[in-house]
N, C-alpha and C positions, 0 to 999 in steps of 0.2 A: 823394490822392483814392481810390486803389485800396483802401487800408486802411479808409477810412471806409465804402466800399461793402460790403466783406466784413463789417465789424463790424455794419453796419446789417442786412444779410441774416441774419446769425447771430442777432442780437437778435430779429428778427421770428420766426424759426423757434423760438427758445426760448420766446417768449411764446405762440405758437400751440400748441406742445406742452404747455406748462404748463396751458393751459385744457382740453386734451383729457384730462388725467390726473385730473380731478376725478371723484368718485364719481357714479354715476348709478343710477337705478332702471330695471329692464327688465321689461316685462310678458311673462311666459313663457306666458301663456294658462292656461286651466283654473283660474283663481283663484289663481295663483302669481306673486309679484313678487320679482325678484332684486335685491338691493342689492350692487353690485360693490365698494362701498367697505368694507363689512363682511364680504363673502363669506357672506351668509346669504339665505335665501328666506323671505319673509313670506307669510302668507295674505292674499289681496286683501281679504277681508271682515274688518275689524278687530273684528267682533262676531259671529263665526260660532257661538259658544256661545249667543248670543241671550239671555243672562241674566248678572247679576252673581253672584259666588260668593266664598266664603271662599278663602283661599290654599290650604288643604289640598284643597278641592274642585277648585280650578283646577289644581293639580298632578296630581290624579287624572284630570281631564278631558283635559289635554294628553298625559298618559302613555298614555291609551287611544285617542287620536285616530288615525284612519286617514283620510288625505285624499290623493286623487290617487295612491294606491299607496304613499305614504310613511307610515311609522310612527314616525319618529324626531323628532317634533315636541317642542318645549319652549317655556317662557315666555321672553321676552327677558331678557337679563342686564343687571344694573346695575353701575355703577362705584361701589363703596362708599366711595371716597375723596372723593366729591363730593356735597354736600347742597345743595338749593336749585335755583337756576336755572343754565342754561348748562352742564349736565353732559353734554358731548358724548361722553364716554367710555362712556356707557351706550348700549345699542342703541336704546332709544326716544328718548333724548336726541339721538343722532346723527340719527335720522329726523326729529325735530322741528326741531333747530337747523341741521343741515347740509343735509338734503334738503328742508327747508321744509314738512314734512307736518303739517298741523293739521286740525281738524274743518272749518274754513272753506276750507282749501286742501288737500283730501285727495289730489290728484294721481291716481295710478293706483288708490288704495284706495277702499273703500266702507264705509259705516256706521261711520266713526270717531267715537267718542263724545267729547263735550266734558267728559270726566270722568277718573276715576282708573282706571289699569290696573295689574294685578299684574305684578311682575317675578318671575323664577324664583330670585332671589337672596335668601337668608335674611340677617337681620341678624346679623353675627358677634358682636355684643355681647349679644344677647338672642334666643334661638331662638323666642320667642313672637312675634317681629316679622319682617316681610319688607319688601323694598323695593317701592315703587310709583311710578308716573309719572303726573303730571297733565297731560293734553293740553289743558287750558284755559289753563294758565299756563306750561307747560314746566318744571315743577319736579319734583324727586324727593326722597323721604325715606322713612323707615321708617313702618310702620303695623302695628297688631296683625293677626295672621293671621286673626282671627275676623271682621274687617270684610268687607263684600261689595264687590267690585271687578269691573271688566270684565277679560276675558282676551283675549290676542291670540297666536296660535301662530306660531312661527318655527322654522326648521330650518337647520342648518349647510350651507353650500355652495350650489351652483347645481343646478337640476333638469334642465338640458340638458347634453348632451355638450360637452366643451370643443372650441372651434374657434379658429382663428387670430384673436387679438384685433384688432379694427379699428384701434385706435390704432397698432399696430405697422406695418400697411400704410400708414397715413396718414403716419407718421413716415418710412418709407422713401420714399414719394412726395415729401414736402416736402423731405427732405434731398437726395434726388437732383435734384430740380428746382432747389433752391438752389445746389447744386454746379454744375450745368449753366449756370445763369444767371450765376453768378460767373465761370466759365471763359469764357463767351461775352463778357461785359463786359470781362474782363481781356484776351482776345485782340484784341478790337476796339480797345481803348485802346492796346495794345502795338503793333498794326499801324499805328496813326495816328502814333506817335512815330518810326517808322522812315522 
């Protein structure tokens, strides 16, 4: 009976901790959204350029972008090993499929278009093309750089100073509580048998 209780408590703790380790989006304020699964910060406004543009113009726009004191903006990266749907290795694919961000369910984001967005990744097979992501269908592939697409700026890392992560304190609380509960149960049952 004791072994079953310990196994049960351990299983509950593992399941609870597994749910807490999933990636999440965090509103950092001032138009910045942090994705802790990718360790990148997105601009809240998915259409801050307010126009579609060619890939070269998009690269020039994001290179010159100064927003909230940051100048290291870029276009999202694509996973060139995946074409079509469910390409979660790409930053926009991760946002769409893992975080569930779509034009109909934009979450913390605003002005997300139901259309095509440029990636900052060139086509390695043909430098006249670059990768793009379709937020209507969740698909990605290459497109000629002269096509007009939306742009969405992203930067590496978080915009706030590092603090003690919440899952660690939760882990400590749950594991300590689990140990104490198991000890108490064990002592109670042990004292009854004597």
